[in-house]
C-alpha positions in Angstrom: 0.1 6.9 -18.5 -2.0 3.7 -18.5 -5.7 4.1 -17.9 -5.3 1.3 -15.4 -3.4 3.7 -13.1 -4.8 7.2 -12.5 -2.2 9.8 -11.6 -3.1 13.1 -10.1 -0.5 15.6 -8.8 -1.6 18.7 -6.9 -0.2 20.8 -4.1 2.9 18.6 -3.8 0.9 15.3 -3.5 0.8 12.6 -6.1 -2.3 10.4 -5.8 -1.8 7.0 -7.6 -5.1 5.2 -8.0 -5.2 1.5 -9.1 -8.0 1.6 -11.6 -9.3 -1.8 -12.6 -12.5 -1.8 -10.6 -14.1 -4.6 -12.7 -11.2 -6.8 -11.5 -11.1 -5.3 -8.0 -7.9 -3.5 -9.1 -6.0 -6.8 -9.4 -2.5 -6.4 -10.9 -1.8 -7.2 -14.5 1.4 -6.4 -16.4 0.2 -3.0 -17.6 -0.8 -1.8 -14.2 2.4 -3.1 -12.7 4.5 -1.3 -15.3 2.5 1.9 -14.9 2.8 1.9 -11.1 6.6 1.5 -11.3 6.9 4.4 -13.8 4.8 6.6 -11.6 6.8 5.8 -8.5 10.0 6.6 -10.4 8.6 10.0 -11.3 7.6 10.6 -7.7 11.1 9.7 -6.5 12.9 12.1 -8.8 10.4 15.1 -9.2 11.1 17.6 -6.4 7.7 19.2 -6.7 6.2 15.9 -5.4 6.5 15.9 -1.6 4.2 12.9 -0.7 2.7 10.0 -2.5 -0.7 8.4 -1.8 -1.6 5.0 -3.3 -5.2 3.9 -3.3 -7.7 2.0 -5.4 -10.9 2.8 -7.3 -13.7 1.5 -5.1 -14.8 -0.9 -3.9 -11.4 -2.6 -3.5 -7.8 -1.5 -2.9 -6.3 -4.4 -4.7 -7.4 -8.0 -4.9 -3.9 -9.3 -5.7 -2.6 -10.7 -9.0 -4.9 -11.1 -11.9 -4.3 -14.8 -12.5 -6.2 -14.7 -15.8 -3.4 -12.5 -17.1 -0.8 -15.1 -15.9 0.9 -12.5 -13.7 3.5 -14.0 -11.5 5.4 -12.1 -8.8 3.8 -8.8 -9.6 4.4 -7.0 -6.4 8.0 -8.0 -6.3 8.4 -6.6 -9.9 7.3 -3.1 -9.0 10.4 -1.0 -9.5 11.0 0.9 -7.3 9.0 -0.5 -4.4 7.4 2.2 -2.3 10.0 1.9 0.5 12.8 2.9 -2.0 11.0 6.0 -3.1 12.6 9.0 -1.4 9.3 10.6 -0.4 6.8 9.5 2.2 4.4 7.0 0.6 0.9 6.5 2.2 -1.3 3.5 1.5 -5.0 4.5 1.6 -6.4 1.0 1.8 -10.0 1.7 1.1 -11.2 -1.8 0.5 -10.1 -5.4 0.2 -6.3 -6.0 0.0 -5.1 -9.6 -0.5 -1.9 -11.2 -1.8 0.0 -8.7 -3.9 -2.4 -5.9 -2.9 -1.6 -6.3 0.8 2.1 -6.7 0.0 2.0 -3.4 -1.8 0.4 -1.7 1.3 3.1 -3.2 3.5 5.8 -1.6 1.3 4.4 1.9 2.1 5.4 4.0 5.1 2.0 4.7 6.5 -1.2 2.7 6.1 -4.8 3.8 6.7 -7.1 0.8 6.3 -10.8 0.2 6.0 -12.3 -1.5 9.0 -14.7 -3.8 7.2 -12.4 -4.9 4.4 -10.8 -8.4 4.0 -7.0 -8.7 4.2 -4.9 -11.8 3.6 -1.7 -13.3 2.3 -3.3 -16.5 1.2 -0.7 -17.8 -1.2 0.1 -20.9 0.9 -3.4 -22.0 0.3 -2.7 -21.9 -3.4 0.4 -23.9 -3.2 2.9 -21.0 -3.7 4.8 -18.6 -1.5 3.7 -15.1 -0.6 6.1 -12.5 -2.2 6.4 -8.8 -2.7 8.9 -8.5 0.2 6.4 -9.7 2.7 8.8 -12.0 4.5 10.8 -8.8 5.2 8.1 -6.2 5.7 5.6 -8.2 7.7 7.8 -9.3 10.7 9.1 -5.7 11.0 5.6 -4.3 11.3 3.7 -7.1 13.1 6.4 -9.2 14.8 7.5 -12.7 14.1 4.5 -14.4 15.8 1.9 -12.4 13.9 3.8 -12.8 10.7 4.0 -16.6 11.1 0.2 -16.6 11.8 -0.6 -14.6 8.7 1.8 -16.3 6.3 1.5 -19.9 7.4 -2.2 -20.1 7.8 -3.1 -17.8 4.9 -6.2 -16.8 6.8 -8.2 -13.6 6.4 -8.5 -10.8 8.9 -10.2 -7.4 9.2 -9.1 -3.8 9.7 -9.4 -3.9 13.5 -7.1 -6.9 13.7 -4.7 -5.3 11.3 -4.6 -2.2 13.6 -4.1 -4.4 16.6 -1.1 -6.2 15.0 0.5 -2.9 14.0 -0.2 -3.2 10.2 -2.4 -0.1 10.2 -1.7 3.4 11.5 -5.5 3.7 11.8 -8.6 1.6 11.1 -11.5 3.6 9.7 -14.8 3.3 7.8 -14.0 2.8 4.1 -15.3 6.3 3.2 -12.9 8.0 5.6 -9.8 6.2 4.5 -8.8 8.4 1.5 -9.7 11.8 3.2 -7.7 10.8 6.3 -4.7 9.8 4.2 -4.9 13.0 2.2 -5.1 15.1 5.4 -1.9 13.4 6.6 -0.3 13.9 3.2 -1.1 17.6 3.2 0.3 17.9 6.7 3.6 16.3 5.7 3.8 18.2 2.4 3.4 21.5 4.1 5.2 21.0 7.3 8.1 18.5 6.9 11.4 19.5 5.3 11.7 17.4 2.1 15.3 16.3 2.6 14.9 15.7 6.3 11.8 13.5 5.7 13.5 11.6 2.9 16.6 10.8 4.9 14.6 9.9 8.0 12.5 7.5 5.9 15.6 5.8 4.5 17.1 5.5 7.9 13.9 4.0 9.3 13.8 1.3 6.7 17.5 0.5 6.8 18.2 1.1 10.5 16.4 -2.0 11.8 19.3 -4.2 10.6 22.0 -1.9 11.9 23.7 -1.8 15.3 22.6 1.1 17.6 26.0 2.9 17.5 25.9 2.8 13.7 22.4 4.3 13.6 23.6 7.0 16.0 26.6 7.8 13.8 24.4 8.0 10.7 21.9 10.3 12.5 24.8 12.7 13.4 26.3 12.5 10.0 23.0 13.2 8.2 22.2 16.1 10.5 25.6 17.6 9.6 24.8 17.1 6.0 21.3 18.7 6.4 22.8 21.7 8.2 24.7 22.6 5.1 21.6 22.4 2.9 19.2 24.9 1.4 16.7 24.6 4.2 19.2 25.0 7.1 17.8 27.6 9.4 14.4 27.9 7.7 12.5 26.1 10.5 13.8 28.5 13.1 13.3 31.5 10.9 9.7 30.5 10.4 9.2 29.9 14.1 10.6 33.4 14.9 8.5 35.0 12.3 5.4 33.0 13.2 4.8 31.6 9.8 4.8 28.2 8.0 8.2 27.1 6.8 8.9 27.7 3.1 11.0 24.8 2.1 13.3 25.0 -0.9 15.5 22.0 -0.6 16.0 19.5 -3.4 16.2 15.8 -2.6 17.8 15.1 -6.0 20.5 17.9 -5.7 21.2 17.4 -2.0 21.0 13.6 -1.6 24.3 12.1 -0.2 26.1 10.2 -2.9 26.7 7.2 -0.7 22.9 7.0 0.2 22.0 6.3 -3.4 22.4 2.6 -2.8 21.3 0.3 0.1 23.0 1.4 3.3 25.3 -1.3 4.8 26.2 0.8 7.9 29.8 1.2 6.7 29.3 4.3 4.6 30.1 7.8 5.9 29.7 11.3 4.4 33.5 11.7 4.1 
């Protein structure tokens, strides 16, 4: 693995740390490639239950390293975090601008430093913000806030990010990673892997679907889960007053039709 991305896997949690502190963890091709490879591993390795993405202090990610002539680096991360079949948490422990903020917006949960600087300032550089931000940002912050951020290119802080719905919590920088890790441990130990993975996929895909389609998918997926390895484990653990011991495999039990983008027309038949 590239030294520009640190990977630590322990207790079901993969911590991916952007590691170019001299460049405020700005993306270059090597780090982009390494992050994509690590996310692929996280998607397919059943022992990994949750992913945390953070940066070596003092920044989270200052965007693209223009000295390396990086273009649409965030868009080139393959897979993007929202396609990974595990919960992905952004521990935004410092400044996140351009591609750095775009990366955070691709994650499922975001814990953000209150005194950091955030921006999608590409319009002020004569280009277009990328990394799926025209898709993620309106979903998270609404069209009016998205237009404000994207068309002005202005900066904002963690408190405003929280008020707009971009952050699950706004915290002192030193508390961001510990908070994200506490949430990661809670998910890894308490949430059934297949249930969490399918719920994540439906959350991201469901916004564009009709309500009755979402309801049908929920019912179909629950039927699928009921036939899986972890069926009944939650109730057994409750009766026995213990933590659940999940044994399900996302790879082995993933519905075949859910391996590609949902259109709302698939079924489990």
